[in-house]
mmCIF file of the N, C-alpha and C atoms, coordinates in Angstrom:
data_MODEL
# 
_entry.id   MODEL 
# 
loop_
_atom_site.group_PDB 
_atom_site.id 
_atom_site.type_symbol 
_atom_site.label_atom_id 
_atom_site.label_alt_id 
_atom_site.label_comp_id 
_atom_site.label_asym_id 
_atom_site.label_entity_id 
_atom_site.label_seq_id 
_atom_site.pdbx_PDB_ins_code 
_atom_site.Cartn_x 
_atom_site.Cartn_y 
_atom_site.Cartn_z 
_atom_site.occupancy 
_atom_site.B_iso_or_equiv 
_atom_site.pdbx_formal_charge 
_atom_site.auth_seq_id 
_atom_site.auth_comp_id 
_atom_site.auth_asym_id 
_atom_site.auth_atom_id 
_atom_site.pdbx_PDB_model_num 
ATOM 1   N N  . MET A 1 1  ? 0.839  -1.157 0.000  1.00 0.00 ? 1  MET A N  1 
ATOM 2   C CA . MET A 1 1  ? 0.000  0.000  0.000  1.00 0.00 ? 1  MET A CA 1 
ATOM 3   C C  . MET A 1 1  ? 0.895  1.234  0.000  1.00 0.00 ? 1  MET A C  1 
ATOM 4   N N  . GLN A 1 2  ? 0.416  2.282  -0.631 1.00 0.00 ? 2  GLN A N  1 
ATOM 5   C CA . GLN A 1 2  ? 1.200  3.505  -0.736 1.00 0.00 ? 2  GLN A CA 1 
ATOM 6   C C  . GLN A 1 2  ? 0.725  4.535  0.296  1.00 0.00 ? 2  GLN A C  1 
ATOM 7   N N  . TYR A 1 3  ? 1.682  5.172  0.947  1.00 0.00 ? 3  TYR A N  1 
ATOM 8   C CA . TYR A 1 3  ? 1.410  6.184  1.959  1.00 0.00 ? 3  TYR A CA 1 
ATOM 9   C C  . TYR A 1 3  ? 2.136  7.468  1.581  1.00 0.00 ? 3  TYR A C  1 
ATOM 10  N N  . THR A 1 4  ? 1.534  8.605  1.908  1.00 0.00 ? 4  THR A N  1 
ATOM 11  C CA . THR A 1 4  ? 2.150  9.903  1.667  1.00 0.00 ? 4  THR A CA 1 
ATOM 12  C C  . THR A 1 4  ? 2.328  10.606 3.004  1.00 0.00 ? 4  THR A C  1 
ATOM 13  N N  . TYR A 1 5  ? 3.501  11.183 3.196  1.00 0.00 ? 5  TYR A N  1 
ATOM 14  C CA . TYR A 1 5  ? 3.837  11.862 4.453  1.00 0.00 ? 5  TYR A CA 1 
ATOM 15  C C  . TYR A 1 5  ? 4.431  13.227 4.126  1.00 0.00 ? 5  TYR A C  1 
ATOM 16  N N  . THR A 1 6  ? 4.034  14.237 4.891  1.00 0.00 ? 6  THR A N  1 
ATOM 17  C CA . THR A 1 6  ? 4.593  15.578 4.739  1.00 0.00 ? 6  THR A CA 1 
ATOM 18  C C  . THR A 1 6  ? 5.585  15.820 5.873  1.00 0.00 ? 6  THR A C  1 
ATOM 19  N N  . PRO A 1 7  ? 6.884  15.863 5.546  1.00 0.00 ? 7  PRO A N  1 
ATOM 20  C CA . PRO A 1 7  ? 7.912  16.077 6.567  1.00 0.00 ? 7  PRO A CA 1 
ATOM 21  C C  . PRO A 1 7  ? 7.813  17.475 7.183  1.00 0.00 ? 7  PRO A C  1 
ATOM 22  N N  . ARG A 1 8  ? 8.298  17.586 8.403  1.00 0.00 ? 8  ARG A N  1 
ATOM 23  C CA . ARG A 1 8  ? 8.318  18.865 9.112  1.00 0.00 ? 8  ARG A CA 1 
ATOM 24  C C  . ARG A 1 8  ? 9.756  19.195 9.515  1.00 0.00 ? 8  ARG A C  1 
ATOM 25  N N  . GLY A 1 9  ? 10.164 20.426 9.249  1.00 0.00 ? 9  GLY A N  1 
ATOM 26  C CA . GLY A 1 9  ? 11.482 20.880 9.683  1.00 0.00 ? 9  GLY A CA 1 
ATOM 27  C C  . GLY A 1 9  ? 12.635 20.471 8.790  1.00 0.00 ? 9  GLY A C  1 
ATOM 28  N N  . THR A 1 10 ? 12.330 20.031 7.577  1.00 0.00 ? 10 THR A N  1 
ATOM 29  C CA . THR A 1 10 ? 13.393 19.631 6.640  1.00 0.00 ? 10 THR A CA 1 
ATOM 30  C C  . THR A 1 10 ? 13.187 20.301 5.287  1.00 0.00 ? 10 THR A C  1 
ATOM 31  N N  . CYS A 1 11 ? 14.160 20.164 4.419  1.00 0.00 ? 11 CYS A N  1 
ATOM 32  C CA . CYS A 1 11 ? 14.063 20.708 3.064  1.00 0.00 ? 11 CYS A CA 1 
ATOM 33  C C  . CYS A 1 11 ? 13.130 19.870 2.186  1.00 0.00 ? 11 CYS A C  1 
ATOM 34  N N  . SER A 1 12 ? 12.991 18.595 2.501  1.00 0.00 ? 12 SER A N  1 
ATOM 35  C CA . SER A 1 12 ? 12.100 17.745 1.706  1.00 0.00 ? 12 SER A CA 1 
ATOM 36  C C  . SER A 1 12 ? 10.655 18.157 1.949  1.00 0.00 ? 12 SER A C  1 
ATOM 37  N N  . LYS A 1 13 ? 9.841  18.002 0.920  1.00 0.00 ? 13 LYS A N  1 
ATOM 38  C CA . LYS A 1 13 ? 8.444  18.463 0.970  1.00 0.00 ? 13 LYS A CA 1 
ATOM 39  C C  . LYS A 1 13 ? 7.431  17.327 1.085  1.00 0.00 ? 13 LYS A C  1 
ATOM 40  N N  . GLN A 1 14 ? 7.801  16.141 0.619  1.00 0.00 ? 14 GLN A N  1 
ATOM 41  C CA . GLN A 1 14 ? 6.861  15.020 0.639  1.00 0.00 ? 14 GLN A CA 1 
ATOM 42  C C  . GLN A 1 14 ? 7.621  13.704 0.538  1.00 0.00 ? 14 GLN A C  1 
ATOM 43  N N  . MET A 1 15 ? 7.059  12.677 1.179  1.00 0.00 ? 15 MET A N  1 
ATOM 44  C CA . MET A 1 15 ? 7.603  11.325 1.091  1.00 0.00 ? 15 MET A CA 1 
ATOM 45  C C  . MET A 1 15 ? 6.481  10.392 0.659  1.00 0.00 ? 15 MET A C  1 
ATOM 46  N N  . ILE A 1 16 ? 6.757  9.620  -0.376 1.00 0.00 ? 16 ILE A N  1 
ATOM 47  C CA . ILE A 1 16 ? 5.796  8.640  -0.862 1.00 0.00 ? 16 ILE A CA 1 
ATOM 48  C C  . ILE A 1 16 ? 6.409  7.273  -0.581 1.00 0.00 ? 16 ILE A C  1 
ATOM 49  N N  . ILE A 1 17 ? 5.743  6.522  0.274  1.00 0.00 ? 17 ILE A N  1 
ATOM 50  C CA . ILE A 1 17 ? 6.297  5.270  0.784  1.00 0.00 ? 17 ILE A CA 1 
ATOM 51  C C  . ILE A 1 17 ? 5.384  4.125  0.386  1.00 0.00 ? 17 ILE A C  1 
ATOM 52  N N  . ASP A 1 18 ? 5.953  3.135  -0.284 1.00 0.00 ? 18 ASP A N  1 
ATOM 53  C CA . ASP A 1 18 ? 5.190  1.947  -0.667 1.00 0.00 ? 18 ASP A CA 1 
ATOM 54  C C  . ASP A 1 18 ? 5.614  0.794  0.231  1.00 0.00 ? 18 ASP A C  1 
ATOM 55  N N  . ILE A 1 19 ? 4.639  0.226  0.933  1.00 0.00 ? 19 ILE A N  1 
ATOM 56  C CA . ILE A 1 19 ? 4.875  -0.824 1.923  1.00 0.00 ? 19 ILE A CA 1 
ATOM 57  C C  . ILE A 1 19 ? 4.140  -2.093 1.524  1.00 0.00 ? 19 ILE A C  1 
ATOM 58  N N  . ASP A 1 20 ? 4.768  -3.242 1.737  1.00 0.00 ? 20 ASP A N  1 
ATOM 59  C CA . ASP A 1 20 ? 4.070  -4.523 1.656  1.00 0.00 ? 20 ASP A CA 1 
ATOM 60  C C  . ASP A 1 20 ? 3.457  -4.741 3.031  1.00 0.00 ? 20 ASP A C  1 
ATOM 61  N N  . ASP A 1 21 ? 2.155  -4.529 3.136  1.00 0.00 ? 21 ASP A N  1 
ATOM 62  C CA . ASP A 1 21 ? 1.480  -4.579 4.438  1.00 0.00 ? 21 ASP A CA 1 
ATOM 63  C C  . ASP A 1 21 ? 1.538  -5.956 5.090  1.00 0.00 ? 21 ASP A C  1 
ATOM 64  N N  . LYS A 1 22 ? 1.605  -6.997 4.297  1.00 0.00 ? 22 LYS A N  1 
ATOM 65  C CA . LYS A 1 22 ? 1.640  -8.354 4.868  1.00 0.00 ? 22 LYS A CA 1 
ATOM 66  C C  . LYS A 1 22 ? 2.972  -8.642 5.560  1.00 0.00 ? 22 LYS A C  1 
ATOM 67  N N  . THR A 1 23 ? 4.065  -8.220 4.938  1.00 0.00 ? 23 THR A N  1 
ATOM 68  C CA . THR A 1 23 ? 5.397  -8.520 5.484  1.00 0.00 ? 23 THR A CA 1 
ATOM 69  C C  . THR A 1 23 ? 6.005  -7.337 6.236  1.00 0.00 ? 23 THR A C  1 
ATOM 70  N N  . GLU A 1 24 ? 5.332  -6.178 6.194  1.00 0.00 ? 24 GLU A N  1 
ATOM 71  C CA . GLU A 1 24 ? 5.855  -4.936 6.786  1.00 0.00 ? 24 GLU A CA 1 
ATOM 72  C C  . GLU A 1 24 ? 7.246  -4.605 6.256  1.00 0.00 ? 24 GLU A C  1 
ATOM 73  N N  . THR A 1 25 ? 7.397  -4.783 4.948  1.00 0.00 ? 25 THR A N  1 
ATOM 74  C CA . THR A 1 25 ? 8.640  -4.498 4.250  1.00 0.00 ? 25 THR A CA 1 
ATOM 75  C C  . THR A 1 25 ? 8.444  -3.281 3.356  1.00 0.00 ? 25 THR A C  1 
ATOM 76  N N  . ILE A 1 26 ? 9.484  -2.461 3.255  1.00 0.00 ? 26 ILE A N  1 
ATOM 77  C CA . ILE A 1 26 ? 9.428  -1.271 2.414  1.00 0.00 ? 26 ILE A CA 1 
ATOM 78  C C  . ILE A 1 26 ? 9.766  -1.668 0.976  1.00 0.00 ? 26 ILE A C  1 
ATOM 79  N N  . ASN A 1 27 ? 8.815  -1.408 0.072  1.00 0.00 ? 27 ASN A N  1 
ATOM 80  C CA . ASN A 1 27 ? 9.057  -1.677 -1.349 1.00 0.00 ? 27 ASN A CA 1 
ATOM 81  C C  . ASN A 1 27 ? 9.848  -0.536 -1.990 1.00 0.00 ? 27 ASN A C  1 
ATOM 82  N N  . SER A 1 28 ? 9.438  0.703  -1.688 1.00 0.00 ? 28 SER A N  1 
ATOM 83  C CA . SER A 1 28 ? 10.126 1.862  -2.261 1.00 0.00 ? 28 SER A CA 1 
ATOM 84  C C  . SER A 1 28 ? 9.801  3.110  -1.453 1.00 0.00 ? 28 SER A C  1 
ATOM 85  N N  . VAL A 1 29 ? 10.688 4.094  -1.574 1.00 0.00 ? 29 VAL A N  1 
ATOM 86  C CA . VAL A 1 29 ? 10.489 5.413  -0.966 1.00 0.00 ? 29 VAL A CA 1 
ATOM 87  C C  . VAL A 1 29 ? 10.898 6.443  -1.995 1.00 0.00 ? 29 VAL A C  1 
ATOM 88  N N  . LYS A 1 30 ? 10.047 7.444  -2.201 1.00 0.00 ? 30 LYS A N  1 
ATOM 89  C CA . LYS A 1 30 ? 10.398 8.577  -3.057 1.00 0.00 ? 30 LYS A CA 1 
ATOM 90  C C  . LYS A 1 30 ? 10.304 9.824  -2.191 1.00 0.00 ? 30 LYS A C  1 
ATOM 91  N N  . ILE A 1 31 ? 11.421 10.541 -2.081 1.00 0.00 ? 31 ILE A N  1 
ATOM 92  C CA . ILE A 1 31 ? 11.472 11.761 -1.282 1.00 0.00 ? 31 ILE A CA 1 
ATOM 93  C C  . ILE A 1 31 ? 11.552 12.945 -2.244 1.00 0.00 ? 31 ILE A C  1 
ATOM 94  N N  . ILE A 1 32 ? 10.577 13.830 -2.137 1.00 0.00 ? 32 ILE A N  1 
ATOM 95  C CA . ILE A 1 32 ? 10.507 14.992 -3.018 1.00 0.00 ? 32 ILE A CA 1 
ATOM 96  C C  . ILE A 1 32 ? 11.090 16.191 -2.278 1.00 0.00 ? 32 ILE A C  1 
ATOM 97  N N  . GLY A 1 33 ? 12.090 16.817 -2.898 1.00 0.00 ? 33 GLY A N  1 
ATOM 98  C CA . GLY A 1 33 ? 12.796 17.928 -2.266 1.00 0.00 ? 33 GLY A CA 1 
ATOM 99  C C  . GLY A 1 33 ? 13.974 17.388 -1.468 1.00 0.00 ? 33 GLY A C  1 
ATOM 100 N N  . GLY A 1 34 ? 14.666 18.273 -0.798 1.00 0.00 ? 34 GLY A N  1 
ATOM 101 C CA . GLY A 1 34 ? 15.835 17.855 -0.025 1.00 0.00 ? 34 GLY A CA 1 
ATOM 102 C C  . GLY A 1 34 ? 17.063 17.720 -0.907 1.00 0.00 ? 34 GLY A C  1 
ATOM 103 N N  . CYS A 1 35 ? 18.128 17.211 -0.343 1.00 0.00 ? 35 CYS A N  1 
ATOM 104 C CA . CYS A 1 35 ? 19.396 17.014 -1.059 1.00 0.00 ? 35 CYS A CA 1 
ATOM 105 C C  . CYS A 1 35 ? 19.254 15.774 -1.952 1.00 0.00 ? 35 CYS A C  1 
ATOM 106 N N  . PRO A 1 36 ? 19.253 15.947 -3.275 1.00 0.00 ? 36 PRO A N  1 
ATOM 107 C CA . PRO A 1 36 ? 18.954 14.841 -4.174 1.00 0.00 ? 36 PRO A CA 1 
ATOM 108 C C  . PRO A 1 36 ? 19.786 13.575 -3.959 1.00 0.00 ? 36 PRO A C  1 
ATOM 109 N N  . GLY A 1 37 ? 21.082 13.713 -3.804 1.00 0.00 ? 37 GLY A N  1 
ATOM 110 C CA . GLY A 1 37 ? 21.932 12.532 -3.625 1.00 0.00 ? 37 GLY A CA 1 
ATOM 111 C C  . GLY A 1 37 ? 21.635 11.814 -2.320 1.00 0.00 ? 37 GLY A C  1 
ATOM 112 N N  . ASN A 1 38 ? 21.479 12.576 -1.268 1.00 0.00 ? 38 ASN A N  1 
ATOM 113 C CA . ASN A 1 38 ? 21.217 11.979 0.041  1.00 0.00 ? 38 ASN A CA 1 
ATOM 114 C C  . ASN A 1 38 ? 19.851 11.304 0.095  1.00 0.00 ? 38 ASN A C  1 
ATOM 115 N N  . THR A 1 39 ? 18.830 11.979 -0.409 1.00 0.00 ? 39 THR A N  1 
ATOM 116 C CA . THR A 1 39 ? 17.494 11.393 -0.326 1.00 0.00 ? 39 THR A CA 1 
ATOM 117 C C  . THR A 1 39 ? 17.370 10.163 -1.224 1.00 0.00 ? 39 THR A C  1 
ATOM 118 N N  . LEU A 1 40 ? 18.023 10.193 -2.373 1.00 0.00 ? 40 LEU A N  1 
ATOM 119 C CA . LEU A 1 40 ? 18.013 9.012  -3.249 1.00 0.00 ? 40 LEU A CA 1 
ATOM 120 C C  . LEU A 1 40 ? 18.771 7.870  -2.586 1.00 0.00 ? 40 LEU A C  1 
ATOM 121 N N  . GLY A 1 41 ? 19.902 8.191  -1.947 1.00 0.00 ? 41 GLY A N  1 
ATOM 122 C CA . GLY A 1 41 ? 20.681 7.168  -1.243 1.00 0.00 ? 41 GLY A CA 1 
ATOM 123 C C  . GLY A 1 41 ? 19.893 6.534  -0.111 1.00 0.00 ? 41 GLY A C  1 
ATOM 124 N N  . VAL A 1 42 ? 19.230 7.350  0.704  1.00 0.00 ? 42 VAL A N  1 
ATOM 125 C CA . VAL A 1 42 ? 18.408 6.822  1.799  1.00 0.00 ? 42 VAL A CA 1 
ATOM 126 C C  . VAL A 1 42 ? 17.304 5.931  1.237  1.00 0.00 ? 42 VAL A C  1 
ATOM 127 N N  . SER A 1 43 ? 16.663 6.395  0.183  1.00 0.00 ? 43 SER A N  1 
ATOM 128 C CA . SER A 1 43 ? 15.577 5.614  -0.438 1.00 0.00 ? 43 SER A CA 1 
ATOM 129 C C  . SER A 1 43 ? 16.054 4.241  -0.874 1.00 0.00 ? 43 SER A C  1 
ATOM 130 N N  . LYS A 1 44 ? 17.192 4.177  -1.517 1.00 0.00 ? 44 LYS A N  1 
ATOM 131 C CA . LYS A 1 44 ? 17.730 2.898  -1.996 1.00 0.00 ? 44 LYS A CA 1 
ATOM 132 C C  . LYS A 1 44 ? 18.153 1.990  -0.841 1.00 0.00 ? 44 LYS A C  1 
ATOM 133 N N  . LEU A 1 45 ? 18.709 2.580  0.214  1.00 0.00 ? 45 LEU A N  1 
ATOM 134 C CA . LEU A 1 45 ? 19.186 1.785  1.346  1.00 0.00 ? 45 LEU A CA 1 
ATOM 135 C C  . LEU A 1 45 ? 18.061 1.146  2.155  1.00 0.00 ? 45 LEU A C  1 
ATOM 136 N N  . VAL A 1 46 ? 16.880 1.751  2.153  1.00 0.00 ? 46 VAL A N  1 
ATOM 137 C CA . VAL A 1 46 ? 15.786 1.193  2.957  1.00 0.00 ? 46 VAL A CA 1 
ATOM 138 C C  . VAL A 1 46 ? 14.910 0.206  2.188  1.00 0.00 ? 46 VAL A C  1 
ATOM 139 N N  . GLU A 1 47 ? 15.010 0.186  0.873  1.00 0.00 ? 47 GLU A N  1 
ATOM 140 C CA . GLU A 1 47 ? 14.201 -0.746 0.076  1.00 0.00 ? 47 GLU A CA 1 
ATOM 141 C C  . GLU A 1 47 ? 14.486 -2.190 0.475  1.00 0.00 ? 47 GLU A C  1 
ATOM 142 N N  . GLY A 1 48 ? 13.413 -2.956 0.686  1.00 0.00 ? 48 GLY A N  1 
ATOM 143 C CA . GLY A 1 48 ? 13.541 -4.363 1.027  1.00 0.00 ? 48 GLY A CA 1 
ATOM 144 C C  . GLY A 1 48 ? 13.744 -4.626 2.512  1.00 0.00 ? 48 GLY A C  1 
ATOM 145 N N  . ARG A 1 49 ? 13.819 -3.581 3.307  1.00 0.00 ? 49 ARG A N  1 
ATOM 146 C CA . ARG A 1 49 ? 14.020 -3.742 4.755  1.00 0.00 ? 49 ARG A CA 1 
ATOM 147 C C  . ARG A 1 49 ? 12.685 -3.669 5.491  1.00 0.00 ? 49 ARG A C  1 
ATOM 148 N N  . LYS A 1 50 ? 12.667 -4.257 6.676  1.00 0.00 ? 50 LYS A N  1 
ATOM 149 C CA . LYS A 1 50 ? 11.491 -4.220 7.539  1.00 0.00 ? 50 LYS A CA 1 
ATOM 150 C C  . LYS A 1 50 ? 11.332 -2.814 8.131  1.00 0.00 ? 50 LYS A C  1 
ATOM 151 N N  . ILE A 1 51 ? 10.097 -2.411 8.328  1.00 0.00 ? 51 ILE A N  1 
ATOM 152 C CA . ILE A 1 51 ? 9.797  -1.087 8.866  1.00 0.00 ? 51 ILE A CA 1 
ATOM 153 C C  . ILE A 1 51 ? 10.508 -0.853 10.195 1.00 0.00 ? 51 ILE A C  1 
ATOM 154 N N  . GLU A 1 52 ? 10.395 -1.789 11.118 1.00 0.00 ? 52 GLU A N  1 
ATOM 155 C CA . GLU A 1 52 ? 10.995 -1.625 12.453 1.00 0.00 ? 52 GLU A CA 1 
ATOM 156 C C  . GLU A 1 52 ? 12.513 -1.441 12.374 1.00 0.00 ? 52 GLU A C  1 
ATOM 157 N N  . GLU A 1 53 ? 13.148 -2.177 11.483 1.00 0.00 ? 53 GLU A N  1 
ATOM 158 C CA . GLU A 1 53 ? 14.602 -2.071 11.308 1.00 0.00 ? 53 GLU A CA 1 
ATOM 159 C C  . GLU A 1 53 ? 14.992 -0.661 10.861 1.00 0.00 ? 53 GLU A C  1 
ATOM 160 N N  . VAL A 1 54 ? 14.242 -0.117 9.919  1.00 0.00 ? 54 VAL A N  1 
ATOM 161 C CA . VAL A 1 54 ? 14.543 1.209  9.386  1.00 0.00 ? 54 VAL A CA 1 
ATOM 162 C C  . VAL A 1 54 ? 14.301 2.286  10.447 1.00 0.00 ? 54 VAL A C  1 
ATOM 163 N N  . ILE A 1 55 ? 13.228 2.150  11.209 1.00 0.00 ? 55 ILE A N  1 
ATOM 164 C CA . ILE A 1 55 ? 12.967 3.113  12.280 1.00 0.00 ? 55 ILE A CA 1 
ATOM 165 C C  . ILE A 1 55 ? 14.152 3.155  13.242 1.00 0.00 ? 55 ILE A C  1 
ATOM 166 N N  . LYS A 1 56 ? 14.629 1.997  13.648 1.00 0.00 ? 56 LYS A N  1 
ATOM 167 C CA . LYS A 1 56 ? 15.759 1.932  14.588 1.00 0.00 ? 56 LYS A CA 1 
ATOM 168 C C  . LYS A 1 56 ? 17.017 2.569  13.997 1.00 0.00 ? 56 LYS A C  1 
ATOM 169 N N  . MET A 1 57 ? 17.245 2.389  12.703 1.00 0.00 ? 57 MET A N  1 
ATOM 170 C CA . MET A 1 57 ? 18.443 2.939  12.054 1.00 0.00 ? 57 MET A CA 1 
ATOM 171 C C  . MET A 1 57 ? 18.398 4.459  11.915 1.00 0.00 ? 57 MET A C  1 
ATOM 172 N N  . LEU A 1 58 ? 17.226 4.997  11.605 1.00 0.00 ? 58 LEU A N  1 
ATOM 173 C CA . LEU A 1 58 ? 17.146 6.396  11.193 1.00 0.00 ? 58 LEU A CA 1 
ATOM 174 C C  . LEU A 1 58 ? 16.631 7.364  12.251 1.00 0.00 ? 58 LEU A C  1 
ATOM 175 N N  . LYS A 1 59 ? 15.931 6.867  13.234 1.00 0.00 ? 59 LYS A N  1 
ATOM 176 C CA . LYS A 1 59 ? 15.302 7.744  14.229 1.00 0.00 ? 59 LYS A CA 1 
ATOM 177 C C  . LYS A 1 59 ? 16.343 8.579  14.980 1.00 0.00 ? 59 LYS A C  1 
ATOM 178 N N  . GLY A 1 60 ? 16.101 9.892  15.015 1.00 0.00 ? 60 GLY A N  1 
ATOM 179 C CA . GLY A 1 60 ? 16.947 10.789 15.787 1.00 0.00 ? 60 GLY A CA 1 
ATOM 180 C C  . GLY A 1 60 ? 18.138 11.365 15.057 1.00 0.00 ? 60 GLY A C  1 
ATOM 181 N N  . ILE A 1 61 ? 18.338 11.020 13.784 1.00 0.00 ? 61 ILE A N  1 
ATOM 182 C CA . ILE A 1 61 ? 19.473 11.572 13.032 1.00 0.00 ? 61 ILE A CA 1 
ATOM 183 C C  . ILE A 1 61 ? 19.200 13.056 12.763 1.00 0.00 ? 61 ILE A C  1 
ATOM 184 N N  . PRO A 1 62 ? 20.113 13.948 13.186 1.00 0.00 ? 62 PRO A N  1 
ATOM 185 C CA . PRO A 1 62 ? 19.908 15.383 12.956 1.00 0.00 ? 62 PRO A CA 1 
ATOM 186 C C  . PRO A 1 62 ? 20.541 15.845 11.636 1.00 0.00 ? 62 PRO A C  1 
ATOM 187 N N  . CYS A 1 63 ? 20.098 16.992 11.167 1.00 0.00 ? 63 CYS A N  1 
ATOM 188 C CA . CYS A 1 63 ? 20.707 17.661 10.018 1.00 0.00 ? 63 CYS A CA 1 
ATOM 189 C C  . CYS A 1 63 ? 21.076 19.064 10.489 1.00 0.00 ? 63 CYS A C  1 
ATOM 190 N N  . GLY A 1 64 ? 22.328 19.264 10.768 1.00 0.00 ? 64 GLY A N  1 
ATOM 191 C CA . GLY A 1 64 ? 22.768 20.557 11.290 1.00 0.00 ? 64 GLY A CA 1 
ATOM 192 C C  . GLY A 1 64 ? 22.102 20.852 12.618 1.00 0.00 ? 64 GLY A C  1 
ATOM 193 N N  . VAL A 1 65 ? 21.559 22.052 12.742 1.00 0.00 ? 65 VAL A N  1 
ATOM 194 C CA . VAL A 1 65 ? 20.918 22.465 13.992 1.00 0.00 ? 65 VAL A CA 1 
ATOM 195 C C  . VAL A 1 65 ? 19.396 22.324 13.938 1.00 0.00 ? 65 VAL A C  1 
ATOM 196 N N  . LYS A 1 66 ? 18.878 21.655 12.927 1.00 0.00 ? 66 LYS A N  1 
ATOM 197 C CA . LYS A 1 66 ? 17.424 21.546 12.734 1.00 0.00 ? 66 LYS A CA 1 
ATOM 198 C C  . LYS A 1 66 ? 16.735 20.676 13.779 1.00 0.00 ? 66 LYS A C  1 
ATOM 199 N N  . GLY A 1 67 ? 17.468 19.735 14.377 1.00 0.00 ? 67 GLY A N  1 
ATOM 200 C CA . GLY A 1 67 ? 16.855 18.833 15.338 1.00 0.00 ? 67 GLY A CA 1 
ATOM 201 C C  . GLY A 1 67 ? 16.147 17.659 14.692 1.00 0.00 ? 67 GLY A C  1 
ATOM 202 N N  . THR A 1 68 ? 16.122 17.625 13.376 1.00 0.00 ? 68 THR A N  1 
ATOM 203 C CA . THR A 1 68 ? 15.549 16.511 12.625 1.00 0.00 ? 68 THR A CA 1 
ATOM 204 C C  . THR A 1 68 ? 16.286 16.448 11.291 1.00 0.00 ? 68 THR A C  1 
ATOM 205 N N  . SER A 1 69 ? 15.893 15.522 10.449 1.00 0.00 ? 69 SER A N  1 
ATOM 206 C CA . SER A 1 69 ? 16.512 15.365 9.137  1.00 0.00 ? 69 SER A CA 1 
ATOM 207 C C  . SER A 1 69 ? 15.544 14.578 8.254  1.00 0.00 ? 69 SER A C  1 
ATOM 208 N N  . CYS A 1 70 ? 15.880 14.445 6.990  1.00 0.00 ? 70 CYS A N  1 
ATOM 209 C CA . CYS A 1 70 ? 15.048 13.618 6.111  1.00 0.00 ? 70 CYS A CA 1 
ATOM 210 C C  . CYS A 1 70 ? 15.007 12.164 6.602  1.00 0.00 ? 70 CYS A C  1 
ATOM 211 N N  . PRO A 1 71 ? 16.147 11.561 6.984  1.00 0.00 ? 71 PRO A N  1 
ATOM 212 C CA . PRO A 1 71 ? 16.075 10.202 7.520  1.00 0.00 ? 71 PRO A CA 1 
ATOM 213 C C  . PRO A 1 71 ? 15.214 10.116 8.790  1.00 0.00 ? 71 PRO A C  1 
ATOM 214 N N  . ASP A 1 72 ? 15.359 11.081 9.692  1.00 0.00 ? 72 ASP A N  1 
ATOM 215 C CA . ASP A 1 72 ? 14.549 11.097 10.914 1.00 0.00 ? 72 ASP A CA 1 
ATOM 216 C C  . ASP A 1 72 ? 13.073 11.232 10.568 1.00 0.00 ? 72 ASP A C  1 
ATOM 217 N N  . GLN A 1 73 ? 12.748 12.097 9.631  1.00 0.00 ? 73 GLN A N  1 
ATOM 218 C CA . GLN A 1 73 ? 11.357 12.268 9.222  1.00 0.00 ? 73 GLN A CA 1 
ATOM 219 C C  . GLN A 1 73 ? 10.805 10.996 8.581  1.00 0.00 ? 73 GLN A C  1 
ATOM 220 N N  . LEU A 1 74 ? 11.644 10.270 7.845  1.00 0.00 ? 74 LEU A N  1 
ATOM 221 C CA . LEU A 1 74 ? 11.208 8.993  7.279  1.00 0.00 ? 74 LEU A CA 1 
ATOM 222 C C  . LEU A 1 74 ? 10.872 8.018  8.405  1.00 0.00 ? 74 LEU A C  1 
ATOM 223 N N  . SER A 1 75 ? 11.678 8.000  9.459  1.00 0.00 ? 75 SER A N  1 
ATOM 224 C CA . SER A 1 75 ? 11.387 7.112  10.588 1.00 0.00 ? 75 SER A CA 1 
ATOM 225 C C  . SER A 1 75 ? 10.065 7.497  11.246 1.00 0.00 ? 75 SER A C  1 
ATOM 226 N N  . ARG A 1 76 ? 9.787  8.786  11.329 1.00 0.00 ? 76 ARG A N  1 
ATOM 227 C CA . ARG A 1 76 ? 8.520  9.242  11.908 1.00 0.00 ? 76 ARG A CA 1 
ATOM 228 C C  . ARG A 1 76 ? 7.341  8.853  11.027 1.00 0.00 ? 76 ARG A C  1 
ATOM 229 N N  . ALA A 1 77 ? 7.532  8.940  9.717  1.00 0.00 ? 77 ALA A N  1 
ATOM 230 C CA . ALA A 1 77 ? 6.475  8.517  8.794  1.00 0.00 ? 77 ALA A CA 1 
ATOM 231 C C  . ALA A 1 77 ? 6.189  7.027  8.973  1.00 0.00 ? 77 ALA A C  1 
ATOM 232 N N  . LEU A 1 78 ? 7.238  6.239  9.090  1.00 0.00 ? 78 LEU A N  1 
ATOM 233 C CA . LEU A 1 78 ? 7.069  4.786  9.269  1.00 0.00 ? 78 LEU A CA 1 
ATOM 234 C C  . LEU A 1 78 ? 6.389  4.471  10.593 1.00 0.00 ? 78 LEU A C  1 
ATOM 235 N N  . GLU A 1 79 ? 6.696  5.241  11.632 1.00 0.00 ? 79 GLU A N  1 
ATOM 236 C CA . GLU A 1 79 ? 6.019  5.041  12.916 1.00 0.00 ? 79 GLU A CA 1 
ATOM 237 C C  . GLU A 1 79 ? 4.510  5.290  12.776 1.00 0.00 ? 79 GLU A C  1 
ATOM 238 N N  . GLU A 1 80 ? 4.162  6.327  12.025 1.00 0.00 ? 80 GLU A N  1 
ATOM 239 C CA . GLU A 1 80 ? 2.737  6.608  11.779 1.00 0.00 ? 80 GLU A CA 1 
ATOM 240 C C  . GLU A 1 80 ? 2.081  5.462  11.018 1.00 0.00 ? 80 GLU A C  1 
ATOM 241 N N  . ILE A 1 81 ? 2.785  4.921  10.049 1.00 0.00 ? 81 ILE A N  1 
ATOM 242 C CA . ILE A 1 81 ? 2.235  3.826  9.243  1.00 0.00 ? 81 ILE A CA 1 
ATOM 243 C C  . ILE A 1 81 ? 1.946  2.610  10.111 1.00 0.00 ? 81 ILE A C  1 
ATOM 244 N N  . ILE A 1 82 ? 2.859  2.245  10.985 1.00 0.00 ? 82 ILE A N  1 
ATOM 245 C CA . ILE A 1 82 ? 2.624  1.031  11.785 1.00 0.00 ? 82 ILE A CA 1 
ATOM 246 C C  . ILE A 1 82 ? 1.564  1.236  12.865 1.00 0.00 ? 82 ILE A C  1 
ATOM 247 N N  . LYS A 1 83 ? 1.278  2.505  13.214 1.00 0.00 ? 83 LYS A N  1 
ATOM 248 C CA . LYS A 1 83 ? 0.217  2.776  14.183 1.00 0.00 ? 83 LYS A CA 1 
ATOM 249 C C  . LYS A 1 83 ? -1.174 2.591  13.563 1.00 0.00 ? 83 LYS A C  1 
ATOM 250 N N  . LYS A 1 84 ? -1.242 2.716  12.233 1.00 0.00 ? 84 LYS A N  1 
ATOM 251 C CA . LYS A 1 84 ? -2.542 2.623  11.548 1.00 0.00 ? 84 LYS A CA 1 
ATOM 252 C C  . LYS A 1 84 ? -3.010 1.224  11.396 1.00 0.00 ? 84 LYS A C  1 
# 
């Protein structure tokens, strides 16, 4: 199933996350906005991984003095998905 998330406090504007709901595995992530190389790299690194694994890896990663980052926001989006 596909989910859309609007990040807060980052340069990225939207995250489109495709999840296999049966296995709780990430099929793909598309991050719109942000640093193109970094967001594409994060997207590729999380494909095929379990949601819980990715949350543990990315949660709390800062970007400068922002207190959050695109990876951190992705972890927050995934937390919202598993709550639903």
